[in-house]
PyMOL Python script that loads the backbone (N, CA, C, O; Angstrom):
from pymol import cmd

cmd.read_pdbstr("""\
ATOM      1  N   UNK A   1       0.763  -1.009  -0.116  1.00  0.00           N
ATOM      2  CA  UNK A   1       0.017  -0.024  -0.012  1.00  0.00           C
ATOM      3  C   UNK A   1       0.863   1.211  -0.097  1.00  0.00           C
ATOM      4  O   UNK A   1       1.652   1.290   0.844  1.00  0.00           O
ATOM      5  N   UNK A   2       0.931   2.315  -1.060  1.00  0.00           N
ATOM      6  CA  UNK A   2       1.494   3.008  -1.140  1.00  0.00           C
ATOM      7  C   UNK A   2       0.713   4.527  -0.500  1.00  0.00           C
ATOM      8  O   UNK A   2      -0.465   4.851  -0.651  1.00  0.00           O
ATOM      9  N   UNK A   3       1.789   5.282   0.235  1.00  0.00           N
ATOM     10  CA  UNK A   3       0.924   6.410   0.699  1.00  0.00           C
ATOM     11  C   UNK A   3       2.274   7.651   0.069  1.00  0.00           C
ATOM     12  O   UNK A   3       3.379   7.543  -0.462  1.00  0.00           O
ATOM     13  N   UNK A   4       1.457   8.678   0.472  1.00  0.00           N
ATOM     14  CA  UNK A   4       2.515  10.241  -0.110  1.00  0.00           C
ATOM     15  C   UNK A   4       2.278  11.151   1.173  1.00  0.00           C
ATOM     16  O   UNK A   4       1.214  11.157   1.793  1.00  0.00           O
ATOM     17  N   UNK A   5       3.302  11.858   1.476  1.00  0.00           N
ATOM     18  CA  UNK A   5       3.113  12.893   2.632  1.00  0.00           C
ATOM     19  C   UNK A   5       3.677  14.022   2.083  1.00  0.00           C
ATOM     20  O   UNK A   5       4.699  14.172   1.414  1.00  0.00           O
ATOM     21  N   UNK A   6       2.482  15.120   2.647  1.00  0.00           N
ATOM     22  CA  UNK A   6       2.228  16.523   2.206  1.00  0.00           C
ATOM     23  C   UNK A   6       2.783  17.230   3.636  1.00  0.00           C
ATOM     24  O   UNK A   6       2.698  16.840   4.801  1.00  0.00           O
ATOM     25  N   UNK A   7       3.407  18.476   3.024  1.00  0.00           N
ATOM     26  CA  UNK A   7       3.114  19.337   4.264  1.00  0.00           C
ATOM     27  C   UNK A   7       2.160  19.982   4.973  1.00  0.00           C
ATOM     28  O   UNK A   7       2.226  20.578   6.049  1.00  0.00           O
ATOM     29  N   UNK A   8       1.036  19.736   4.039  1.00  0.00           N
ATOM     30  CA  UNK A   8      -0.125  20.565   4.594  1.00  0.00           C
ATOM     31  C   UNK A   8      -1.484  20.083   3.730  1.00  0.00           C
ATOM     32  O   UNK A   8      -1.386  19.740   2.552  1.00  0.00           O
ATOM     33  N   UNK A   9      -2.511  20.094   4.309  1.00  0.00           N
ATOM     34  CA  UNK A   9      -3.762  19.477   3.559  1.00  0.00           C
ATOM     35  C   UNK A   9      -4.034  20.509   2.043  1.00  0.00           C
ATOM     36  O   UNK A   9      -4.423  19.961   1.012  1.00  0.00           O
ATOM     37  N   UNK A  10      -3.823  21.732   2.086  1.00  0.00           N
ATOM     38  CA  UNK A  10      -3.490  22.613   1.130  1.00  0.00           C
ATOM     39  C   UNK A  10      -2.724  22.250  -0.149  1.00  0.00           C
ATOM     40  O   UNK A  10      -3.090  22.519  -1.293  1.00  0.00           O
ATOM     41  N   UNK A  11      -1.668  21.635   0.192  1.00  0.00           N
ATOM     42  CA  UNK A  11      -0.682  21.712  -0.531  1.00  0.00           C
ATOM     43  C   UNK A  11      -0.938  20.167  -1.272  1.00  0.00           C
ATOM     44  O   UNK A  11      -0.390  19.865  -2.332  1.00  0.00           O
ATOM     45  N   UNK A  12      -1.594  19.523  -0.745  1.00  0.00           N
ATOM     46  CA  UNK A  12      -1.821  17.983  -0.972  1.00  0.00           C
ATOM     47  C   UNK A  12      -2.651  17.485  -2.379  1.00  0.00           C
ATOM     48  O   UNK A  12      -3.003  16.360  -2.735  1.00  0.00           O
ATOM     49  N   UNK A  13      -2.812  18.860  -3.036  1.00  0.00           N
ATOM     50  CA  UNK A  13      -3.610  18.743  -4.077  1.00  0.00           C
ATOM     51  C   UNK A  13      -3.197  18.359  -5.859  1.00  0.00           C
ATOM     52  O   UNK A  13      -3.843  18.179  -6.891  1.00  0.00           O
ATOM     53  N   UNK A  14      -1.290  18.378  -5.332  1.00  0.00           N
ATOM     54  CA  UNK A  14      -0.596  18.332  -6.225  1.00  0.00           C
ATOM     55  C   UNK A  14       0.633  17.471  -5.868  1.00  0.00           C
ATOM     56  O   UNK A  14       1.267  17.760  -4.853  1.00  0.00           O
ATOM     57  N   UNK A  15       1.008  16.428  -6.641  1.00  0.00           N
ATOM     58  CA  UNK A  15       2.340  15.515  -6.621  1.00  0.00           C
ATOM     59  C   UNK A  15       3.651  16.632  -6.832  1.00  0.00           C
ATOM     60  O   UNK A  15       4.834  16.342  -7.011  1.00  0.00           O
ATOM     61  N   UNK A  16       3.266  17.483  -6.780  1.00  0.00           N
ATOM     62  CA  UNK A  16       4.364  18.034  -7.005  1.00  0.00           C
ATOM     63  C   UNK A  16       4.976  18.602  -5.379  1.00  0.00           C
ATOM     64  O   UNK A  16       6.089  19.039  -5.085  1.00  0.00           O
ATOM     65  N   UNK A  17       3.924  18.415  -4.645  1.00  0.00           N
ATOM     66  CA  UNK A  17       4.447  19.445  -3.263  1.00  0.00           C
ATOM     67  C   UNK A  17       4.800  17.936  -2.320  1.00  0.00           C
ATOM     68  O   UNK A  17       5.194  18.051  -1.159  1.00  0.00           O
ATOM     69  N   UNK A  18       4.649  16.825  -2.829  1.00  0.00           N
ATOM     70  CA  UNK A  18       4.952  15.540  -1.797  1.00  0.00           C
ATOM     71  C   UNK A  18       6.462  15.739  -1.000  1.00  0.00           C
ATOM     72  O   UNK A  18       7.503  16.037  -1.585  1.00  0.00           O
ATOM     73  N   UNK A  19       6.330  15.507   0.439  1.00  0.00           N
ATOM     74  CA  UNK A  19       7.646  15.668   0.843  1.00  0.00           C
ATOM     75  C   UNK A  19       7.921  14.310   1.007  1.00  0.00           C
ATOM     76  O   UNK A  19       9.136  14.117   1.039  1.00  0.00           O
ATOM     77  N   UNK A  20       7.312  13.385   1.113  1.00  0.00           N
ATOM     78  CA  UNK A  20       7.861  11.824   0.629  1.00  0.00           C
ATOM     79  C   UNK A  20       6.994  11.000   0.392  1.00  0.00           C
ATOM     80  O   UNK A  20       5.840  11.189   0.776  1.00  0.00           O
ATOM     81  N   UNK A  21       7.389   9.804  -0.355  1.00  0.00           N
ATOM     82  CA  UNK A  21       6.414   8.424  -0.906  1.00  0.00           C
ATOM     83  C   UNK A  21       7.060   7.584  -0.398  1.00  0.00           C
ATOM     84  O   UNK A  21       8.275   7.511  -0.587  1.00  0.00           O
ATOM     85  N   UNK A  22       6.196   6.503   0.596  1.00  0.00           N
ATOM     86  CA  UNK A  22       6.474   5.071   1.006  1.00  0.00           C
ATOM     87  C   UNK A  22       5.730   4.364   0.876  1.00  0.00           C
ATOM     88  O   UNK A  22       4.985   4.666  -0.057  1.00  0.00           O
ATOM     89  N   UNK A  23       5.320   2.861   1.687  1.00  0.00           N
ATOM     90  CA  UNK A  23       4.582   2.450   1.512  1.00  0.00           C
ATOM     91  C   UNK A  23       4.906   1.510   2.739  1.00  0.00           C
ATOM     92  O   UNK A  23       5.945   1.452   3.398  1.00  0.00           O
ATOM     93  N   UNK A  24       3.614   0.714   2.880  1.00  0.00           N
ATOM     94  CA  UNK A  24       3.292  -0.676   4.009  1.00  0.00           C
ATOM     95  C   UNK A  24       3.764  -1.832   3.713  1.00  0.00           C
ATOM     96  O   UNK A  24       3.764  -1.991   2.493  1.00  0.00           O
ATOM     97  N   UNK A  25       4.185  -2.752   4.312  1.00  0.00           N
ATOM     98  CA  UNK A  25       4.128  -3.954   3.916  1.00  0.00           C
ATOM     99  C   UNK A  25       3.435  -4.563   5.074  1.00  0.00           C
ATOM    100  O   UNK A  25       3.826  -4.562   6.242  1.00  0.00           O
ATOM    101  N   UNK A  26       2.206  -5.153   4.524  1.00  0.00           N
ATOM    102  CA  UNK A  26       0.965  -5.542   5.227  1.00  0.00           C
ATOM    103  C   UNK A  26       1.435  -7.098   5.985  1.00  0.00           C
ATOM    104  O   UNK A  26       1.724  -8.025   5.228  1.00  0.00           O
ATOM    105  N   UNK A  27       1.475  -7.255   7.095  1.00  0.00           N
ATOM    106  CA  UNK A  27       1.814  -8.673   7.744  1.00  0.00           C
ATOM    107  C   UNK A  27       0.936  -9.649   7.082  1.00  0.00           C
ATOM    108  O   UNK A  27      -0.262  -9.556   6.814  1.00  0.00           O
ATOM    109  N   UNK A  28       1.841 -10.682   6.855  1.00  0.00           N
ATOM    110  CA  UNK A  28       1.199 -11.563   5.853  1.00  0.00           C
ATOM    111  C   UNK A  28      -0.039 -12.503   6.761  1.00  0.00           C
ATOM    112  O   UNK A  28      -0.993 -12.989   6.153  1.00  0.00           O
ATOM    113  N   UNK A  29       0.109 -12.657   8.107  1.00  0.00           N
ATOM    114  CA  UNK A  29      -0.858 -12.870   8.890  1.00  0.00           C
ATOM    115  C   UNK A  29      -2.413 -12.047   8.369  1.00  0.00           C
ATOM    116  O   UNK A  29      -3.362 -12.589   7.803  1.00  0.00           O
ATOM    117  N   UNK A  30      -2.335 -11.189   8.609  1.00  0.00           N
ATOM    118  CA  UNK A  30      -3.388 -10.254   8.267  1.00  0.00           C
ATOM    119  C   UNK A  30      -3.953 -10.337   6.862  1.00  0.00           C
ATOM    120  O   UNK A  30      -5.152 -10.344   6.586  1.00  0.00           O
ATOM    121  N   UNK A  31      -2.789 -10.407   5.880  1.00  0.00           N
ATOM    122  CA  UNK A  31      -3.259 -10.521   4.449  1.00  0.00           C
ATOM    123  C   UNK A  31      -4.141 -12.084   4.462  1.00  0.00           C
ATOM    124  O   UNK A  31      -5.281 -12.144   4.001  1.00  0.00           O
ATOM    125  N   UNK A  32      -3.417 -13.338   5.069  1.00  0.00           N
ATOM    126  CA  UNK A  32      -4.143 -14.512   4.975  1.00  0.00           C
ATOM    127  C   UNK A  32      -5.449 -14.458   5.674  1.00  0.00           C
ATOM    128  O   UNK A  32      -6.215 -15.365   5.346  1.00  0.00           O
ATOM    129  N   UNK A  33      -5.922 -13.561   6.616  1.00  0.00           N
ATOM    130  CA  UNK A  33      -7.156 -13.747   7.103  1.00  0.00           C
ATOM    131  C   UNK A  33      -8.241 -13.040   5.838  1.00  0.00           C
ATOM    132  O   UNK A  33      -9.353 -13.484   5.553  1.00  0.00           O
ATOM    133  N   UNK A  34      -7.597 -11.896   5.235  1.00  0.00           N
ATOM    134  CA  UNK A  34      -8.292 -11.314   4.354  1.00  0.00           C
ATOM    135  C   UNK A  34      -8.856 -12.059   3.335  1.00  0.00           C
ATOM    136  O   UNK A  34     -10.035 -11.955   2.997  1.00  0.00           O
ATOM    137  N   UNK A  35      -7.793 -13.048   2.674  1.00  0.00           N
ATOM    138  CA  UNK A  35      -7.702 -13.828   1.729  1.00  0.00           C
ATOM    139  C   UNK A  35      -8.252 -14.972   1.923  1.00  0.00           C
ATOM    140  O   UNK A  35      -8.267 -15.699   0.929  1.00  0.00           O
ATOM    141  N   UNK A  36      -8.702 -15.376   2.851  1.00  0.00           N
ATOM    142  CA  UNK A  36      -9.826 -16.426   3.405  1.00  0.00           C
ATOM    143  C   UNK A  36     -10.963 -16.372   3.418  1.00  0.00           C
ATOM    144  O   UNK A  36     -11.670 -17.324   3.748  1.00  0.00           O
ATOM    145  N   UNK A  37     -11.462 -15.069   3.008  1.00  0.00           N
ATOM    146  CA  UNK A  37     -12.898 -14.645   2.615  1.00  0.00           C
ATOM    147  C   UNK A  37     -12.944 -15.057   1.081  1.00  0.00           C
ATOM    148  O   UNK A  37     -12.030 -15.340   0.306  1.00  0.00           O
ATOM    149  N   UNK A  38     -14.391 -14.992   0.900  1.00  0.00           N
ATOM    150  CA  UNK A  38     -14.674 -15.023  -1.084  1.00  0.00           C
ATOM    151  C   UNK A  38     -14.400 -13.723  -1.344  1.00  0.00           C
ATOM    152  O   UNK A  38     -14.538 -12.691  -0.688  1.00  0.00           O
ATOM    153  N   UNK A  39     -13.894 -14.021  -2.664  1.00  0.00           N
ATOM    154  CA  UNK A  39     -13.449 -13.208  -3.733  1.00  0.00           C
ATOM    155  C   UNK A  39     -12.095 -12.707  -3.953  1.00  0.00           C
ATOM    156  O   UNK A  39     -11.657 -11.822  -4.687  1.00  0.00           O
ATOM    157  N   UNK A  40     -11.327 -13.831  -2.785  1.00  0.00           N
ATOM    158  CA  UNK A  40      -9.611 -13.178  -3.481  1.00  0.00           C
ATOM    159  C   UNK A  40      -8.932 -14.730  -3.491  1.00  0.00           C
ATOM    160  O   UNK A  40      -8.002 -15.105  -2.777  1.00  0.00           O
ATOM    161  N   UNK A  41      -9.534 -15.383  -4.325  1.00  0.00           N
ATOM    162  CA  UNK A  41      -8.845 -16.351  -5.157  1.00  0.00           C
ATOM    163  C   UNK A  41      -7.413 -16.043  -5.819  1.00  0.00           C
ATOM    164  O   UNK A  41      -6.319 -16.481  -5.462  1.00  0.00           O
ATOM    165  N   UNK A  42      -7.672 -15.291  -6.735  1.00  0.00           N
ATOM    166  CA  UNK A  42      -6.692 -14.432  -7.471  1.00  0.00           C
ATOM    167  C   UNK A  42      -5.285 -13.797  -6.393  1.00  0.00           C
ATOM    168  O   UNK A  42      -4.105 -13.677  -6.721  1.00  0.00           O
ATOM    169  N   UNK A  43      -5.867 -13.507  -5.192  1.00  0.00           N
ATOM    170  CA  UNK A  43      -5.000 -12.739  -4.550  1.00  0.00           C
ATOM    171  C   UNK A  43      -3.788 -14.019  -3.561  1.00  0.00           C
ATOM    172  O   UNK A  43      -2.616 -13.893  -3.204  1.00  0.00           O
ATOM    173  N   UNK A  44      -4.655 -15.013  -3.429  1.00  0.00           N
ATOM    174  CA  UNK A  44      -4.390 -16.113  -2.599  1.00  0.00           C
ATOM    175  C   UNK A  44      -2.924 -16.661  -3.401  1.00  0.00           C
ATOM    176  O   UNK A  44      -1.829 -16.808  -2.857  1.00  0.00           O
ATOM    177  N   UNK A  45      -3.301 -16.933  -5.000  1.00  0.00           N
ATOM    178  CA  UNK A  45      -2.359 -17.496  -5.671  1.00  0.00           C
ATOM    179  C   UNK A  45      -1.257 -16.518  -5.931  1.00  0.00           C
ATOM    180  O   UNK A  45      -0.170 -16.917  -6.348  1.00  0.00           O
ATOM    181  N   UNK A  46      -1.523 -15.092  -5.673  1.00  0.00           N
ATOM    182  CA  UNK A  46      -0.280 -14.530  -6.061  1.00  0.00           C
ATOM    183  C   UNK A  46       0.506 -14.007  -4.794  1.00  0.00           C
ATOM    184  O   UNK A  46       1.572 -13.415  -4.963  1.00  0.00           O
ATOM    185  N   UNK A  47      -0.010 -14.219  -3.504  1.00  0.00           N
ATOM    186  CA  UNK A  47       0.761 -14.109  -2.105  1.00  0.00           C
ATOM    187  C   UNK A  47       1.805 -15.601  -2.252  1.00  0.00           C
ATOM    188  O   UNK A  47       3.002 -15.709  -1.989  1.00  0.00           O
ATOM    189  N   UNK A  48       0.861 -16.616  -2.755  1.00  0.00           N
ATOM    190  CA  UNK A  48       1.763 -17.879  -2.533  1.00  0.00           C
ATOM    191  C   UNK A  48       3.162 -17.975  -3.649  1.00  0.00           C
ATOM    192  O   UNK A  48       3.646 -19.064  -3.960  1.00  0.00           O
ATOM    193  N   UNK A  49       3.673 -16.704  -4.150  1.00  0.00           N
ATOM    194  CA  UNK A  49       4.408 -16.606  -5.038  1.00  0.00           C
ATOM    195  C   UNK A  49       5.257 -16.216  -4.696  1.00  0.00           C
ATOM    196  O   UNK A  49       6.336 -16.611  -5.136  1.00  0.00           O
ATOM    197  N   UNK A  50       5.169 -15.249  -3.743  1.00  0.00           N
ATOM    198  CA  UNK A  50       5.931 -13.998  -3.038  1.00  0.00           C
ATOM    199  C   UNK A  50       6.033 -13.910  -1.608  1.00  0.00           C
ATOM    200  O   UNK A  50       4.990 -14.012  -0.963  1.00  0.00           O
ATOM    201  N   UNK A  51       7.112 -13.740  -1.014  1.00  0.00           N
ATOM    202  CA  UNK A  51       7.029 -13.110   0.290  1.00  0.00           C
ATOM    203  C   UNK A  51       7.875 -11.764   0.513  1.00  0.00           C
ATOM    204  O   UNK A  51       8.621 -11.242  -0.316  1.00  0.00           O
ATOM    205  N   UNK A  52       7.606 -11.332   1.770  1.00  0.00           N
ATOM    206  CA  UNK A  52       8.164  -9.816   2.013  1.00  0.00           C
ATOM    207  C   UNK A  52       9.699 -10.126   2.085  1.00  0.00           C
ATOM    208  O   UNK A  52      10.385  -9.203   1.645  1.00  0.00           O
ATOM    209  N   UNK A  53      10.402 -11.233   2.548  1.00  0.00           N
ATOM    210  CA  UNK A  53      11.752 -11.303   2.147  1.00  0.00           C
ATOM    211  C   UNK A  53      12.190 -11.403   0.697  1.00  0.00           C
ATOM    212  O   UNK A  53      13.295 -11.011   0.322  1.00  0.00           O
ATOM    213  N   UNK A  54      11.122 -12.037  -0.244  1.00  0.00           N
ATOM    214  CA  UNK A  54      11.980 -12.105  -1.519  1.00  0.00           C
ATOM    215  C   UNK A  54      11.531 -11.059  -2.612  1.00  0.00           C
ATOM    216  O   UNK A  54      11.861 -11.052  -3.798  1.00  0.00           O
ATOM    217  N   UNK A  55      10.660 -10.129  -1.914  1.00  0.00           N
ATOM    218  CA  UNK A  55      10.344  -9.124  -2.961  1.00  0.00           C
ATOM    219  C   UNK A  55      11.132  -8.023  -3.283  1.00  0.00           C
ATOM    220  O   UNK A  55      11.656  -7.289  -2.445  1.00  0.00           O
ATOM    221  N   UNK A  56      11.223  -7.896  -4.540  1.00  0.00           N
ATOM    222  CA  UNK A  56      12.427  -6.566  -4.599  1.00  0.00           C
ATOM    223  C   UNK A  56      12.510  -5.616  -3.666  1.00  0.00           C
ATOM    224  O   UNK A  56      13.547  -5.472  -3.018  1.00  0.00           O
ATOM    225  N   UNK A  57      11.399  -4.826  -3.473  1.00  0.00           N
ATOM    226  CA  UNK A  57      11.180  -3.386  -2.782  1.00  0.00           C
ATOM    227  C   UNK A  57      11.547  -4.173  -1.525  1.00  0.00           C
ATOM    228  O   UNK A  57      12.668  -3.911  -1.089  1.00  0.00           O
ATOM    229  N   UNK A  58      10.841  -5.077  -0.854  1.00  0.00           N
ATOM    230  CA  UNK A  58      10.975  -5.234   0.635  1.00  0.00           C
ATOM    231  C   UNK A  58      11.826  -6.142   1.089  1.00  0.00           C
ATOM    232  O   UNK A  58      11.823  -6.470   2.275  1.00  0.00           O
ATOM    233  N   UNK A  59      12.790  -6.743   0.057  1.00  0.00           N
ATOM    234  CA  UNK A  59      14.045  -7.560   0.369  1.00  0.00           C
ATOM    235  C   UNK A  59      15.068  -7.160   1.656  1.00  0.00           C
ATOM    236  O   UNK A  59      15.587  -7.888   2.502  1.00  0.00           O
ATOM    237  N   UNK A  60      15.133  -5.810   1.467  1.00  0.00           N
ATOM    238  CA  UNK A  60      16.220  -5.143   2.175  1.00  0.00           C
ATOM    239  C   UNK A  60      16.015  -4.968   3.658  1.00  0.00           C
ATOM    240  O   UNK A  60      16.732  -4.522   4.555  1.00  0.00           O
ATOM    241  N   UNK A  61      14.461  -5.606   3.605  1.00  0.00           N
ATOM    242  CA  UNK A  61      13.883  -5.081   5.487  1.00  0.00           C
ATOM    243  C   UNK A  61      12.849  -4.546   5.425  1.00  0.00           C
ATOM    244  O   UNK A  61      12.722  -3.605   4.642  1.00  0.00           O
ATOM    245  N   UNK A  62      11.787  -4.964   6.217  1.00  0.00           N
ATOM    246  CA  UNK A  62      10.671  -4.025   6.486  1.00  0.00           C
ATOM    247  C   UNK A  62      10.079  -3.818   7.335  1.00  0.00           C
ATOM    248  O   UNK A  62       8.875  -3.637   7.156  1.00  0.00           O
ATOM    249  N   UNK A  63      10.789  -3.721   9.046  1.00  0.00           N
ATOM    250  CA  UNK A  63      10.884  -3.177   9.735  1.00  0.00           C
ATOM    251  C   UNK A  63      10.078  -1.765   9.818  1.00  0.00           C
ATOM    252  O   UNK A  63       8.922  -1.585  10.200  1.00  0.00           O
ATOM    253  N   UNK A  64      10.835  -1.012   9.443  1.00  0.00           N
ATOM    254  CA  UNK A  64      10.204   0.448   9.292  1.00  0.00           C
ATOM    255  C   UNK A  64       8.966   0.887   8.727  1.00  0.00           C
ATOM    256  O   UNK A  64       8.333   1.921   8.944  1.00  0.00           O
ATOM    257  N   UNK A  65       8.580  -0.684   7.484  1.00  0.00           N
ATOM    258  CA  UNK A  65       7.279  -0.181   7.050  1.00  0.00           C
ATOM    259  C   UNK A  65       6.238  -1.395   7.658  1.00  0.00           C
ATOM    260  O   UNK A  65       5.245  -1.516   6.942  1.00  0.00           O
ATOM    261  N   UNK A  66       6.256  -2.040   8.479  1.00  0.00           N
ATOM    262  CA  UNK A  66       5.265  -2.716   8.551  1.00  0.00           C
ATOM    263  C   UNK A  66       4.541  -1.845   9.740  1.00  0.00           C
ATOM    264  O   UNK A  66       5.015  -1.414  10.791  1.00  0.00           O
ATOM    265  N   UNK A  67       3.551  -1.768   9.328  1.00  0.00           N
ATOM    266  CA  UNK A  67       2.620  -1.201  10.478  1.00  0.00           C
ATOM    267  C   UNK A  67       1.838  -2.302  11.970  1.00  0.00           C
ATOM    268  O   UNK A  67       1.584  -3.503  12.068  1.00  0.00           O
ATOM    269  N   UNK A  68       1.702  -1.258  12.794  1.00  0.00           N
ATOM    270  CA  UNK A  68       1.093  -2.471  13.714  1.00  0.00           C
ATOM    271  C   UNK A  68      -0.345  -2.273  13.339  1.00  0.00           C
ATOM    272  O   UNK A  68      -0.946  -1.255  12.996  1.00  0.00           O
ATOM    273  N   UNK A  69      -0.862  -3.909  13.545  1.00  0.00           N
ATOM    274  CA  UNK A  69      -2.687  -3.896  13.189  1.00  0.00           C
ATOM    275  C   UNK A  69      -3.120  -3.971  14.063  1.00  0.00           C
ATOM    276  O   UNK A  69      -2.489  -4.268  15.077  1.00  0.00           O
ATOM    277  N   UNK A  70      -4.742  -3.667  14.038  1.00  0.00           N
ATOM    278  CA  UNK A  70      -5.594  -4.085  15.070  1.00  0.00           C
ATOM    279  C   UNK A  70      -6.663  -4.379  14.178  1.00  0.00           C
ATOM    280  O   UNK A  70      -6.665  -4.372  12.947  1.00  0.00           O
ATOM    281  N   UNK A  71      -7.630  -4.656  15.039  1.00  0.00           N
ATOM    282  CA  UNK A  71      -9.124  -4.941  14.252  1.00  0.00           C
ATOM    283  C   UNK A  71      -9.275  -6.417  13.445  1.00  0.00           C
ATOM    284  O   UNK A  71      -8.438  -7.303  13.618  1.00  0.00           O
ATOM    285  N   UNK A  72     -10.519  -6.598  12.476  1.00  0.00           N
ATOM    286  CA  UNK A  72     -10.167  -7.958  11.902  1.00  0.00           C
ATOM    287  C   UNK A  72     -11.387  -7.709  10.675  1.00  0.00           C
ATOM    288  O   UNK A  72     -12.077  -6.716  10.443  1.00  0.00           O
ATOM    289  N   UNK A  73     -11.334  -8.881  10.097  1.00  0.00           N
ATOM    290  CA  UNK A  73     -12.190  -8.839   8.766  1.00  0.00           C
ATOM    291  C   UNK A  73     -13.604  -8.500   8.848  1.00  0.00           C
ATOM    292  O   UNK A  73     -14.135  -7.777   8.005  1.00  0.00           O
ATOM    293  N   UNK A  74     -14.066  -8.868   9.575  1.00  0.00           N
ATOM    294  CA  UNK A  74     -15.505  -8.333   9.988  1.00  0.00           C
ATOM    295  C   UNK A  74     -15.571  -6.684  10.148  1.00  0.00           C
ATOM    296  O   UNK A  74     -16.415  -5.996   9.573  1.00  0.00           O
ATOM    297  N   UNK A  75     -14.727  -6.257  10.866  1.00  0.00           N
ATOM    298  CA  UNK A  75     -14.778  -5.046  12.030  1.00  0.00           C
ATOM    299  C   UNK A  75     -13.760  -3.839  11.170  1.00  0.00           C
ATOM    300  O   UNK A  75     -13.718  -2.667  11.545  1.00  0.00           O
ATOM    301  N   UNK A  76     -13.055  -4.305  10.100  1.00  0.00           N
ATOM    302  CA  UNK A  76     -11.784  -3.661   9.467  1.00  0.00           C
ATOM    303  C   UNK A  76     -10.903  -3.519  10.383  1.00  0.00           C
ATOM    304  O   UNK A  76     -11.238  -3.700  11.554  1.00  0.00           O
ATOM    305  N   UNK A  77      -9.499  -3.142  10.034  1.00  0.00           N
ATOM    306  CA  UNK A  77      -8.529  -2.976  10.044  1.00  0.00           C
ATOM    307  C   UNK A  77      -7.870  -1.673  10.338  1.00  0.00           C
ATOM    308  O   UNK A  77      -8.288  -0.745   9.645  1.00  0.00           O
ATOM    309  N   UNK A  78      -6.972  -1.392  11.170  1.00  0.00           N
ATOM    310  CA  UNK A  78      -6.301  -0.350  11.309  1.00  0.00           C
ATOM    311  C   UNK A  78      -5.097  -0.135  11.507  1.00  0.00           C
ATOM    312  O   UNK A  78      -4.758  -0.171  12.690  1.00  0.00           O
ATOM    313  N   UNK A  79      -4.016   0.162  10.474  1.00  0.00           N
ATOM    314  CA  UNK A  79      -2.848   0.260  10.413  1.00  0.00           C
ATOM    315  C   UNK A  79      -2.140   1.474  11.219  1.00  0.00           C
ATOM    316  O   UNK A  79      -2.783   2.520  11.308  1.00  0.00           O
ATOM    317  N   UNK A  80      -0.846   1.399  11.814  1.00  0.00           N
ATOM    318  CA  UNK A  80      -0.345   2.480  12.880  1.00  0.00           C
ATOM    319  C   UNK A  80       1.135   2.059  12.294  1.00  0.00           C
ATOM    320  O   UNK A  80       1.469   0.942  11.900  1.00  0.00           O
ATOM    321  N   UNK A  81       1.807   3.072  12.336  1.00  0.00           N
ATOM    322  CA  UNK A  81       3.048   3.482  11.468  1.00  0.00           C
ATOM    323  C   UNK A  81       3.948   4.765  11.816  1.00  0.00           C
ATOM    324  O   UNK A  81       3.840   5.595  10.913  1.00  0.00           O
ATOM    325  N   UNK A  82       4.601   5.085  12.604  1.00  0.00           N
ATOM    326  CA  UNK A  82       5.305   6.095  13.163  1.00  0.00           C
ATOM    327  C   UNK A  82       6.443   6.250  11.688  1.00  0.00           C
ATOM    328  O   UNK A  82       7.406   5.505  11.510  1.00  0.00           O
ATOM    329  N   UNK A  83       6.106   7.195  10.917  1.00  0.00           N
ATOM    330  CA  UNK A  83       7.084   7.248   9.526  1.00  0.00           C
ATOM    331  C   UNK A  83       7.652   8.570   9.844  1.00  0.00           C
ATOM    332  O   UNK A  83       6.975   9.584  10.019  1.00  0.00           O
ATOM    333  N   UNK A  84       9.038   8.492   9.914  1.00  0.00           N
ATOM    334  CA  UNK A  84      10.324   9.677   9.850  1.00  0.00           C
ATOM    335  C   UNK A  84      10.381  10.303   8.671  1.00  0.00           C
ATOM    336  O   UNK A  84      10.418   9.732   7.580  1.00  0.00           O
ATOM    337  N   UNK A  85      10.393  11.790   8.903  1.00  0.00           N
ATOM    338  CA  UNK A  85      10.512  12.125   7.096  1.00  0.00           C
ATOM    339  C   UNK A  85      11.774  13.517   7.534  1.00  0.00           C
ATOM    340  O   UNK A  85      12.281  14.195   6.640  1.00  0.00           O
TER     341      UNK A  85
END
""", "prot")
cmd.dss("prot")
cmd.show_as("cartoon", "prot")
cmd.util.cbc("prot")
cmd.orient("prot")
């Protein structure tokens, strides 16, 4: 999941104003919970072919890009991550 950081809400209307771009490495356990529900057969197949350690983006480590997760499939998830810019 990619995200961009802007200095203010007013400046977020243009990609030219971004301060940083990064991404979240969602924990596999949470992906497995979601993918166990109907409609994710293709995602299950895709996830089985790669891991965070073999991914070309995350293979150098995911510690600073993995959020703390809470919630559930039924209630929705909240991902929390402190991002240093």
